[in-house]
Kinemage of the C-alpha trace (Angstrom):
@kinemage 1
@onewidth
@group {chain A} dominant
@subgroup {mainchain}
@vectorlist {calphas} color= white
{ca met a 1} P 150.487 65.147 36.696
{ca ile a 2} L 147.624 66.296 35.489
{ca asn a 3} L 145.549 64.465 38.005
{ca val a 4} L 147.986 65.481 40.771
{ca lys a 5} L 147.535 68.794 39.884
{ca lys a 6} L 143.836 68.760 40.313
{ca lys a 7} L 144.026 66.688 43.492
{ca leu a 8} L 146.333 69.665 44.652
{ca val a 9} L 144.018 72.090 44.049
{ca phe a 10} L 141.367 70.663 44.931
{ca tyr a 11} L 142.382 70.072 48.340
{ca leu a 12} L 143.823 73.908 48.403
{ca ser a 13} L 140.576 75.104 47.929
{ca leu a 14} L 139.187 73.100 50.655
{ca leu a 15} L 141.418 73.898 52.715
{ca ala a 16} L 140.809 77.901 51.997
{ca ile a 17} L 136.923 77.341 53.115
{ca ser a 18} L 137.598 75.625 55.931
{ca leu a 19} L 140.197 78.602 57.387
{ca leu a 20} L 137.699 81.142 55.679
{ca leu a 21} L 134.948 79.059 57.904
{ca thr a 22} L 136.815 79.664 61.052
{ca asn a 23} L 137.491 83.224 60.810
{ca ile a 24} L 133.983 83.437 59.769
{ca leu a 25} L 132.970 80.668 63.750
{ca ile a 26} L 135.356 83.159 65.623
{ca asp a 27} L 133.773 86.512 64.045
{ca leu a 28} L 130.140 84.568 64.913
{ca phe a 29} L 130.927 83.328 69.139
{ca thr a 30} L 133.606 86.395 69.708
{ca lys a 31} L 132.176 90.127 70.692
{ca lys a 32} L 135.028 92.395 70.467
{ca lys a 33} L 134.685 96.003 72.275
{ca ser a 34} L 138.002 99.186 71.655
{ca tyr a 35} L 137.590 102.217 73.719
{ca pro a 36} L 140.456 105.626 72.620
{ca asn a 37} L 144.227 103.787 74.166
{ca ser a 38} L 144.529 106.885 76.683
{ca lys a 39} L 146.475 104.947 79.605
{ca glu a 40} L 147.495 101.522 80.315
{ca leu a 41} L 144.898 100.512 83.360
{ca ser a 42} L 147.197 97.857 86.295
{ca arg a 43} L 145.414 94.457 86.811
{ca thr a 44} L 144.757 95.411 90.505
{ca glu a 45} L 142.716 98.323 88.800
{ca val a 46} L 140.348 95.982 86.497
{ca glu a 47} L 140.031 93.592 89.550
{ca asn a 48} L 139.284 95.713 91.827
{ca val a 49} L 136.199 96.912 89.411
{ca phe a 50} L 135.577 93.210 88.665
{ca trp a 51} L 135.413 92.505 92.641
{ca lys a 52} L 133.218 95.283 92.784
{ca val a 53} L 130.443 94.138 89.972
{ca leu a 54} L 130.165 90.689 91.519
{ca asp a 55} L 129.093 92.080 95.220
{ca asp a 56} L 126.581 94.645 93.353
{ca tyr a 57} L 124.887 91.424 92.242
{ca gly a 58} L 125.246 89.608 94.978
{ca ile a 59} L 127.756 87.018 93.803
{ca lys a 60} L 129.116 85.144 97.165
{ca ala a 61} L 133.119 85.258 97.556
{ca asn a 62} L 132.634 81.334 97.594
{ca trp a 63} L 131.039 81.272 93.780
{ca val a 64} L 134.219 82.271 93.003
{ca thr a 65} L 137.608 80.422 92.497
{ca lys a 66} L 141.064 81.547 90.962
{ca lys a 67} L 142.541 78.921 88.268
{ca lys a 68} L 146.863 79.138 86.852
{ca phe a 69} L 146.335 80.379 83.069
{ca lys a 70} L 149.353 80.385 81.179
{ca gln a 71} L 148.640 80.591 76.997
{ca val a 72} L 151.819 81.282 75.104
{ca asp a 73} L 151.031 84.450 73.287
{ca glu a 74} L 149.765 85.879 77.018
{ca asp a 75} L 152.353 86.824 79.242
{ca ser a 76} L 150.705 89.134 81.252
{ca val a 77} L 148.151 87.224 83.367
{ca asn a 78} L 148.507 83.790 84.941
{ca tyr a 79} L 145.739 83.173 86.694
{ca gln a 80} L 141.373 83.296 85.798
{ca phe a 81} L 138.627 83.217 87.939
{ca asn a 82} L 135.851 81.035 87.238
{ca val a 83} L 132.339 81.975 88.539
{ca leu a 84} L 129.471 80.694 89.313
{ca leu a 85} L 126.364 82.159 89.141
{ca ser a 86} L 123.136 81.646 90.105
{ca glu a 87} L 120.376 81.309 86.763
{ca asp a 88} L 118.283 84.427 88.259
{ca ile a 89} L 121.681 86.628 86.814
{ca pro a 90} L 121.668 87.828 82.984
{ca ile a 91} L 125.396 87.445 81.942
{ca pro a 92} L 125.297 90.236 79.604
{ca leu a 93} L 124.405 92.675 82.575
{ca ile a 94} L 127.274 91.927 84.749
{ca ile a 95} L 129.695 92.058 81.699
{ca lys a 96} L 127.373 95.740 80.800
{ca asp a 97} L 128.120 96.930 84.119
{ca ile a 98} L 132.329 95.803 84.169
{ca asn a 99} L 132.247 97.346 81.407
{ca asn a 100} L 130.543 100.837 81.972
{ca val a 101} L 132.567 100.897 85.072
{ca ile a 102} L 135.951 100.619 83.223
{ca arg a 103} L 135.120 103.065 80.430
{ca lys a 104} L 133.968 105.643 83.361
{ca asp a 105} L 137.181 105.702 84.837
{ca ile a 106} L 139.774 104.903 82.479
{ca ser a 107} L 139.381 104.495 78.366
{ca ala a 108} L 142.720 102.630 76.981
{ca tyr a 109} L 141.417 99.091 77.067
{ca val a 110} L 139.320 96.634 75.331
{ca ser a 111} L 136.732 94.031 76.374
{ca glu a 112} L 136.454 90.520 74.968
{ca glu a 113} L 133.076 88.552 75.100
{ca lys a 114} L 133.198 84.377 73.657
{ca lys a 115} L 130.427 82.517 74.158
{ca ile a 116} L 131.093 78.248 74.480
{ca phe a 117} L 127.872 76.408 75.253
{ca gly a 118} L 126.300 78.375 77.741
{ca glu a 119} L 129.443 79.326 79.486
{ca thr a 120} L 130.975 82.970 78.935
{ca glu a 121} L 134.709 83.851 78.746
{ca leu a 122} L 135.434 87.585 79.444
{ca arg a 123} L 138.600 89.036 78.525
{ca ile a 124} L 140.087 93.133 79.431
{ca tyr a 125} L 142.978 94.032 77.734
{ca ser a 126} L 144.803 97.547 78.478
{ca asn a 127} L 147.269 98.485 75.877
{ca glu a 128} L 147.326 94.912 73.600
{ca tyr a 129} L 147.838 93.040 77.482
{ca leu a 130} L 145.545 90.469 79.262
{ca lys a 131} L 144.382 91.802 82.844
{ca leu a 132} L 141.739 89.700 83.282
{ca lys a 133} L 140.287 87.059 82.343
{ca val a 134} L 137.167 85.643 83.954
{ca asn a 135} L 135.065 82.353 82.644
{ca phe a 136} L 131.204 82.719 84.118
{ca tyr a 137} L 129.069 79.301 84.439
{ca pro a 138} L 125.424 79.434 84.914
{ca thr a 139} L 124.518 76.900 88.060
{ca lys a 140} L 120.798 75.205 88.557
{ca asn a 141} L 120.706 75.422 92.785
{ca leu a 142} L 122.026 78.050 93.411
{ca phe a 143} L 120.516 81.324 94.692
{ca arg a 144} L 121.301 84.472 96.283
{ca asp a 145} L 120.165 86.119 99.298
{ca asn a 146} L 116.538 85.288 99.098
{ca lys a 147} L 115.058 89.141 101.026
{ca glu a 148} L 111.626 89.458 100.086
{ca ile a 149} L 110.139 93.399 100.922
{ca ser a 150} L 106.935 94.671 100.158
{ca phe a 151} L 105.808 98.780 100.348
{ca leu a 152} L 102.660 100.522 101.745
{ca ile a 153} L 101.762 103.244 100.200
{ca ser a 154} L 100.233 105.192 103.034
{ca asp a 155} L 98.727 108.348 100.786
{ca ala a 156} L 98.308 106.294 97.470
{ca met a 157} L 94.304 107.399 97.769
{ca asp a 158} L 95.500 111.591 98.021
{ca leu a 159} L 97.714 112.105 95.001
{ca asn a 160} L 96.909 114.241 92.728
{ca glu a 161} L 96.658 113.136 88.859
{ca glu a 162} L 100.178 113.460 88.200
{ca asn a 163} L 102.355 111.067 91.143
{ca tyr a 164} L 98.774 108.891 90.884
{ca lys a 165} L 99.276 107.837 87.538
{ca ser a 166} L 103.518 106.973 88.474
{ca phe a 167} L 102.091 104.769 91.283
{ca leu a 168} L 99.711 103.261 88.809
{ca phe a 169} L 102.151 102.672 86.350
{ca ser a 170} L 104.776 102.096 88.877
{ca asn a 171} L 106.807 98.915 87.928
{ca leu a 172} L 107.231 97.437 91.305
{ca pro a 173} L 104.668 96.243 93.457
{ca ile a 174} L 103.759 98.904 95.499
{ca asn a 175} L 100.207 99.055 97.478
{ca ala a 176} L 97.627 100.973 98.368
{ca val a 177} L 96.473 101.949 102.312
{ca ile a 178} L 92.642 102.415 102.519
{ca val a 179} L 90.582 103.884 105.434
{ca pro a 180} L 87.176 102.183 104.320
{ca asp a 181} L 85.275 105.097 102.325
{ca pro a 182} L 81.928 104.646 100.325
{ca ala a 183} L 83.747 107.126 98.078
{ca leu a 184} L 86.686 105.031 97.569
{ca thr a 185} L 85.514 101.773 95.972
{ca gln a 186} L 85.472 102.930 92.253
{ca lys a 187} L 88.626 103.667 92.592
{ca ala a 188} L 90.184 100.804 94.946
{ca asp a 189} L 87.835 98.337 92.369
{ca ser a 190} L 90.364 99.454 89.615
{ca leu a 191} L 93.907 99.272 90.954
{ca ser a 192} L 93.420 95.782 89.957
{ca lys a 193} L 93.147 96.669 86.255
{ca tyr a 194} L 97.269 98.185 86.442
{ca ser a 195} L 98.191 95.169 88.773
{ca lys a 196} L 98.065 97.195 91.775
{ca glu a 197} L 96.885 95.577 95.493
{ca tyr a 198} L 95.574 97.234 98.567
{ca val a 199} L 95.055 96.790 102.171
{ca leu a 200} L 92.432 98.433 104.407
{ca leu a 201} L 93.427 100.579 107.622
{ca leu a 202} L 90.709 100.542 110.581
{ca asn a 203} L 91.619 104.260 112.590
{ca asn a 204} L 90.210 107.024 113.254
{ca asp a 205} L 89.740 108.385 110.309
{ca val a 206} L 86.698 105.969 109.263
{ca asp a 207} L 83.714 108.524 109.129
{ca asp a 208} L 81.126 106.566 107.586
{ca thr a 209} L 78.054 105.767 109.916
{ca lys a 210} L 77.879 102.551 107.708
{ca met a 211} L 81.710 101.504 108.073
{ca lys a 212} L 82.537 103.258 111.481
{ca leu a 213} L 82.925 100.614 114.599
{ca ser a 214} L 82.829 102.210 117.577
{ca gln a 215} L 82.154 101.240 120.966
{ca glu a 216} L 78.838 103.342 121.193
{ca phe a 217} L 77.200 100.217 118.810
{ca arg a 218} L 75.634 97.863 119.878
{ca thr a 219} L 77.078 94.796 118.472
{ca asp a 220} L 74.707 93.458 116.016
{ca ile a 221} L 75.817 97.721 114.017
{ca leu a 222} L 78.959 96.589 114.533
{ca lys a 223} L 78.643 93.158 112.390
{ca lys a 224} L 77.240 95.203 109.733
{ca ser a 225} L 79.689 98.177 110.006
{ca ile a 226} L 82.484 95.068 108.956
{ca glu a 227} L 79.979 93.512 106.277
{ca ala a 228} L 79.796 97.219 105.094
{ca ile a 229} L 83.904 97.261 105.170
{ca leu a 230} L 84.504 94.198 103.492
{ca gly a 231} L 81.700 93.517 100.668
{ca ser a 232} L 82.515 97.646 99.938
{ca phe a 233} L 86.199 96.223 99.613
{ca pro a 234} L 86.324 92.789 98.534
{ca lys a 235} L 89.481 93.086 96.723
{ca asn a 236} L 91.437 93.666 99.197
{ca lys a 237} L 94.583 91.648 101.053
{ca phe a 238} L 94.827 91.822 104.332
{ca val a 239} L 93.268 94.431 106.821
{ca phe a 240} L 95.199 96.771 109.137
{ca val a 241} L 94.373 98.828 112.760
{ca asp a 242} L 95.372 101.247 114.344
{ca glu a 243} L 96.916 100.644 117.631
{ca asn a 244} L 96.531 104.556 118.350
{ca ser a 245} L 92.974 104.484 117.458
{ca asn a 246} L 90.272 104.572 120.024
{ca leu a 247} L 88.876 100.741 118.165
{ca phe a 248} L 92.057 99.284 119.357
{ca asn a 249} L 92.068 100.751 122.332
{ca ser a 250} L 88.583 100.023 123.306
{ca pro a 251} L 86.418 97.223 125.196
{ca ile a 252} L 84.916 96.487 122.026
{ca tyr a 253} L 88.161 95.231 120.095
{ca asn a 254} L 88.421 91.746 121.154
{ca phe a 255} L 84.995 91.311 119.369
{ca val a 256} L 85.796 93.343 116.777
{ca arg a 257} L 88.234 91.233 116.148
{ca asp a 258} L 86.687 88.116 116.219
{ca glu a 259} L 83.703 89.028 113.681
{ca phe a 260} L 86.685 90.368 110.564
{ca lys a 261} L 88.371 86.273 111.643
{ca lys a 262} L 85.251 85.098 111.487
{ca arg a 263} L 85.159 86.664 107.566
{ca asn a 264} L 88.221 85.023 106.805
{ca arg a 265} L 90.366 88.245 107.267
{ca thr a 266} L 92.844 88.939 110.035
{ca leu a 267} L 93.457 92.362 112.061
{ca phe a 268} L 97.426 92.845 111.931
{ca his a 269} L 98.413 95.603 113.690
{ca met a 270} L 100.503 98.214 111.644
{ca ser a 271} L 103.638 97.413 113.788
{ca glu a 272} L 104.292 94.569 111.747
{ca cys a 273} L 105.165 97.504 108.789
{ca ile a 274} L 108.257 98.959 109.212
{ca lys a 275} L 107.000 103.208 109.317
{ca leu a 276} L 109.827 105.377 106.864
{ca asn a 277} L 108.202 108.321 107.245
{ca gln a 278} L 111.303 110.246 108.814
{ca ala a 279} L 114.006 113.280 107.760
{ca glu a 280} L 115.010 112.049 104.670
{ca asp a 281} L 118.769 111.124 106.444
{ca glu a 282} L 117.361 109.512 109.218
{ca met a 283} L 115.144 107.300 106.632
{ca phe a 284} L 118.046 106.856 104.589
{ca ser a 285} L 120.050 105.085 106.976
{ca lys a 286} L 117.089 103.422 108.163
{ca leu a 287} L 115.945 102.113 104.817
{ca lys a 288} L 119.978 100.757 104.287
{ca phe a 289} L 119.719 98.766 107.914
{ca tyr a 290} L 116.668 97.004 107.340
{ca leu a 291} L 117.444 96.617 103.384
{ca glu a 292} L 121.219 95.485 104.753
{ca asp a 293} L 119.583 92.644 107.869
{ca thr a 294} L 120.292 89.250 107.685
{ca ile a 295} L 118.467 88.138 110.118
{ca thr a 296} L 115.030 89.079 109.426
{ca lys a 297} L 114.465 88.678 105.360
{ca lys a 298} L 110.918 89.547 104.964
{ca lys a 299} L 109.653 92.883 105.977
{ca ile a 300} L 106.649 95.424 105.411
{ca phe a 301} L 107.526 99.435 104.674
{ca tyr a 302} L 104.672 101.720 105.137
{ca thr a 303} L 105.713 104.837 103.447
{ca asp a 304} L 104.387 107.641 101.464
{ca phe a 305} L 104.494 108.081 97.499
{ca ser a 306} L 107.003 110.793 97.822
{ca asn a 307} L 109.841 109.437 99.968
{ca phe a 308} L 108.919 105.785 98.047
{ca met a 309} L 110.394 107.950 94.967
{ca lys a 310} L 113.574 109.024 96.426
{ca met a 311} L 113.820 105.842 98.151
{ca asn a 312} L 113.873 104.409 94.365
{ca pro a 313} L 117.896 104.568 93.639
{ca met a 314} L 118.728 102.138 96.670
{ca ile a 315} L 115.329 99.708 95.851
{ca glu a 316} L 116.607 98.703 92.801
{ca lys a 317} L 119.975 98.416 94.416
{ca phe a 318} L 118.606 95.863 96.452
{ca arg a 319} L 116.666 94.162 93.647
{ca lys a 320} L 120.556 94.013 91.748
{ca lys a 321} L 121.622 91.646 94.538
{ca gly a 322} L 118.509 89.395 94.183
{ca gly a 323} L 116.405 90.958 96.663
{ca lys a 324} L 112.640 91.065 95.490
{ca val a 325} L 109.738 93.383 95.685
{ca leu a 326} L 106.595 91.753 96.329
{ca pro a 327} L 102.653 92.701 95.814
{ca val a 328} L 101.605 92.424 99.882
{ca ser a 329} L 99.469 89.121 99.137
{ca lys a 330} L 102.530 87.241 98.625
{ca ser a 331} L 104.772 88.825 101.487
{ca tyr a 332} L 105.046 86.762 105.152
{ca leu a 333} L 101.760 87.783 105.808
{ca lys a 334} L 100.028 85.290 104.105
{ca asp a 335} L 100.588 82.815 106.236
{ca lys a 336} L 99.405 84.974 109.465
{ca asn a 337} L 96.109 85.278 107.920
């Protein structure tokens, strides 16, 4: 009889330990966030937030499926959403954005997350009623729209000290535009220390006698000028020419173009770039049009630093959807040089 009691105590102890471990594991893999109770959210309100955040991240509608769902103690929702995600989308950020939008608009809800072997389950409750159940699945070989843009900053070399530092320390790989001038060689050379690139622009502002390309010069002088330009700015990624310049509209242009080509530099026209130098409303409208364009997915924008800073919020939304901001060396021009 004593042995039976000992065994019973032993098994009960094992059961208690098992239950304790189960609770610990549940706490470990479940994150629950509660917020003050003010009013109950409708299922439609929660789902609208859900769809809005998915759109913000460029998640396509055909990546989302609806599946019947039934749980004994949950009678407020009878279906769940299964969402496939490309591997570059951070699930915690999506969940954070859903929570932030709901918390901003309505305060009465609870958010619960569970991670199970790579997939993440999200449940949103309002007044203890389940309003949304979502399973997120990171998926290989699934890609968002691969739009790519680059920015050429027209006045990078003319910025004051404070703005030039902002340019150098920008977390985006924006690029400087340099009109050849011996006084800028050192500054140009230092850009690479800050992971910044530059292009050269041939226009009417090239004044230095050793770098000027004038129709009055003999061909041997023109060759020396080209060598001086490329030799002084060896880290240039591309060379552009202003179509309104005297050089472009002169009889020597073809010769100059061919001499640059012999030195592995194609002269690109400024018309390759989309200029953003209009009044603010028009500029924002133009940028929005080109960022949403689905026909031409690779673009180069030409603007000054002040306008670039104003466009930053739109650029960040573009990146959130999966768009990429590339250094000019990785733009579509690399295949044309």
